[in-house]
C-alpha positions, 0 to 999 in steps of 0.5 A, spaced: 428 552 540 434 553 544 436 545 544 442 545 550 444 539 554 440 538 561 439 533 566 433 530 565 433 529 559 440 530 556 438 532 548 445 534 544 442 541 542 447 539 535 443 532 534 436 535 534 435 538 527 442 536 523 441 530 518 446 525 518 451 521 514 450 517 508 453 513 503 453 513 495 451 507 492 453 507 485 460 506 486 458 499 490 454 498 483 460 500 478 461 493 475 456 489 477 454 485 471 447 484 471 446 491 473 439 494 476 434 490 472 437 484 476 436 488 483 429 490 481 427 483 481 430 481 488 424 481 493 424 484 499 428 478 503 434 481 500 435 486 505 438 481 510 441 487 513 437 491 514 431 487 516 435 484 522 437 492 524 429 494 524 427 487 528 433 488 533 431 495 534 424 494 535 424 487 538 430 491 543 425 496 546 430 502 543 424 505 539 417 503 539 417 502 531 422 503 525 420 503 517 424 502 511 423 503 504 427 500 498 427 501 491 430 502 485 428 506 479 420 507 478 419 500 481 415 500 487 419 500 494 420 494 498 416 495 505 421 493 511 417 495 517 417 493 525 413 495 531 407 500 533 405 507 533 406 507 540 409 503 545 404 498 547 399 500 541 395 496 537 396 500 531 402 498 526 408 502 523 407 502 516 409 505 509 403 510 510 405 513 518 407 520 519 413 521 522 417 528 523 422 528 518 426 534 521 432 536 516 429 531 511 425 537 510 432 541 507 432 537 501 425 538 499 426 546 501 433 546 496 430 541 490 424 546 490 429 552 489 431 549 484 424 549 480 424 557 480 433 557 478 428 553 473 423 559 471 428 562 471 426 567 477 433 566 480 440 563 480 444 559 483 449 566 484 443 571 485 445 576 490 440 574 497 439 582 497 436 581 490 430 578 492 430 581 500 434 588 500 435 588 508 440 582 506 445 588 503 449 591 508 451 584 513 455 584 518 460 578 520 463 577 527 470 577 527 471 572 532 466 566 532 461 566 537 464 571 540 462 578 543 456 582 539 460 588 539 462 594 534 469 591 535 467 584 533 464 586 527 466 587 520 463 588 513 462 581 509 466 581 504 461 578 499 454 578 499 450 572 500 448 569 495 443 563 493 448 558 492 450 559 499 444 559 503 442 551 499 449 550 502 450 552 509 455 557 506 452 563 507 455 564 514 447 565 518 448 562 525 443 557 529 440 556 535 442 549 536 449 550 534 452 557 536 454 559 543 454 565 547 452 571 545 450 570 539 445 564 541 443 569 546 441 574 541 437 569 536 433 565 541 431 573 543 430 574 537 425 569 536 429 565 531 427 558 532 425 555 526 423 547 529 418 545 535 418 539 538 413 538 543 407 542 547 411 540 553 415 546 555 422 542 557 428 546 559 433 547 553 428 543 549 421 546 547 422 552 551 423 558 546 418 561 542 419 563 535 417 569 531 410 569 528 411 569 519 416 568 514 417 575 513 417 577 520 422 571 520 427 574 515 427 581 517 429 579 524 434 575 522 437 580 518 440 584 523 443 579 526 451 579 525 453 573 521 458 568 525 462 567 518 464 571 512 460 568 506 462 563 502 468 561 505 465 556 511 460 551 511 456 551 517 449 549 518 445 554 519 437 556 518 439 557 511 433 552 509 429 557 512 430 563 510 430 560 503 422 559 504 421 566 504 426 567 498 421 562 494 415 566 496 418 572 494 420 569 487 414 565 486 409 570 488 406 565 493 406 563 501 412 557 501 407 552 502 403 553 498 409 553 491 410 546 496 403 543 495 402 546 488 409 546 484 411 539 489 407 535 492 401 535 488 405 532 481 408 527 485 402 524 488 405 527 495 398 527 499 401 526 506 407 531 507 405 537 511 407 542 517 401 542 520 398 535 521 391 534 520 387 532 526 383 527 520 390 524 520 392 523 527 391 516 527 397 514 523 402 519 527 408 516 530 409 518 537 416 521 538 420 520 544 425 522 548 431 518 551 432 518 558 437 512 561 435 507 555 429 509 557 423 511 552 419 517 554 413 521 550 417 527 548 411 528 543 405 524 543 402 523 538 394 525 539 397 531 543 403 533 538 405 539 537 404 538 530 397 539 530 398 545 532 399 551 527 406 552 526 409 560 526 411 559 520 412 553 515 419 552 517 423 549 511 428 547 514 425 542 520 418 544 519 415 537 515 411 531 517 411 525 511 410 518 511 415 513 508 411 512 502 410 519 500 418 521 501 419 515 496 415 518 492 420 525 492 426 520 491 423 516 485 422 523 482 429 525 483 431 519 481 426 519 475 430 525 473 424 529 475 419 525 472 414 521 476 408 518 474 409 520 467 408 527 470 414 531 468 415 535 476 422 539 473 427 538 469 433 533 469 437 539 468 435 542 474 435 535 478 442 534 476 443 540 478 440 540 485 443 533 486 451 534 485 455 538 488 453 546 488 459 547 494 463 555 493 470 555 491 472 558 496 469 554 502 473 550 507 470 543 509 475 543 515 472 540 522 465 541 519 460 535 518 462 534 511 468 534 510 470 531 505 464 531 502 461 535 498 453 539 498 448 540 494 441 543 494 439 542 502 442 536 502 449 532 502 452 529 496 457 523 495 458 520 488 452 520 484 447 520 491 443 526 495 440 525 502 439 527 509 437 525 515 432 528 521 433 530 528 428 523 530 433 519 527 430 519 520 434 518 514 434 518 507 438 517 500 437 516 493 443 515 488 441 517 481 445 513 477 443 507 479 435 509 481 437 506 489 431 509 493 433 508 500 429 511 507 429 509 513 423 512 518 423 511 526 422 517 531 426 518 538 430 523 540 436 525 540 439 521 534 446 520 536 443 516 542 443 510 537 447 509 531 441 506 527 442 513 522 450 512 520 449 505 520 443 505 515 446 506 508 452 501 511 447 496 512 444 497 505 451 497 502 452 490 505 445 488 503 447 490 495 455 486 495 451 480 498 446 480 492 451 481 488 454 475 491 449 471 490 447 474 482 455 473 480 458 469 484 464 469 489 469 473 484 464 480 484 463 480 492 470 483 492 469 488 488 462 491 492 465 489 498 470 494 497 467 500 494 462 499 501 468 500 505 471 506 502 465 509 502 463 507 509 470 509 511 470 516 507 
């Protein structure tokens, strides 16, 4: 789908499937004398800043609902929730509500890839062409987003690797990011791995998508790269392509692999690429914002997510409940284990949630400048996570065990600041908790650490 600015619904195309900033809690927790065990004893009233923001957004009519989950280690999460599934509705949003998580799908696909690395089916530096031979001889645009002509193309100087795909450094494009001839080529080739609405809204939901992951991968291989592999961080369709890599390497369909290897072992029974008709009653409507007014963009009862997608979009396709996403995060902070079930190895979790950017990459001017990147998600300190196009955000701090996620449904995500504010509010509440437990003398250190993280 081509997300472009247009008059009737000013959705910023770069915001729609991209993630958002998040911050590490590990620095804020450093030196806290009572440790995370003491924080686990705190009740939901301790998250005063988060609660206030949730209440404000719903009470002021900015969103129909908002849900936050905050937990420590393997303890149950604290639920902060407000609002109803639709404006004026009767059903309250809670931990079982279904949300379009868009690009928060990417870390799930990234972590699934780590399972295949653990299995010995892949390595980070396996050439993509070893799995998908069509990507053996890629051409690259000399001028970024320039003409697709022989005089503006040159051979790739190195092969695309699995590491490149996981970290958006393969040089692949994205029709929500690129402009000019390459965006047009992606759209004409139906390389639009995402969906917004059954309504054909110009620039938002008027693009068609090629059917099948194999066809998507084969067609993508005919497109020129926008950067030389391993040289620049550029948001891309790489995690969608990773779905095809996973199914070829594993020998099973991508969605089946996720279900059998990740969702079922984690107890994630409310995560789908297609929402079952029986579950519509807990599905939240997605709204577009026009002149500060919420307009139903994808009504739950008539959602495009009730239809079978063109293929399972590993970059932006999942619908998930807060309860389920917390289970994913709980498995991560459990270093691969949840409720006594070993889902993946500690080594695979640590590898996937720490920096894996190639040394050759230049981050200047990118969304992650000054930060790091792991398997489909941003890495800051020991925290790992990403955000979604409809306002969602999540991060898990592997060292401290903190799990934090926020869910709502509006587009564009840049219309409000809640995605960027959410981790800051979490850190603000951590500092307040530290003060309550350790006295005013401890506040300075936590507040200073939080400020450094926010500024960074």
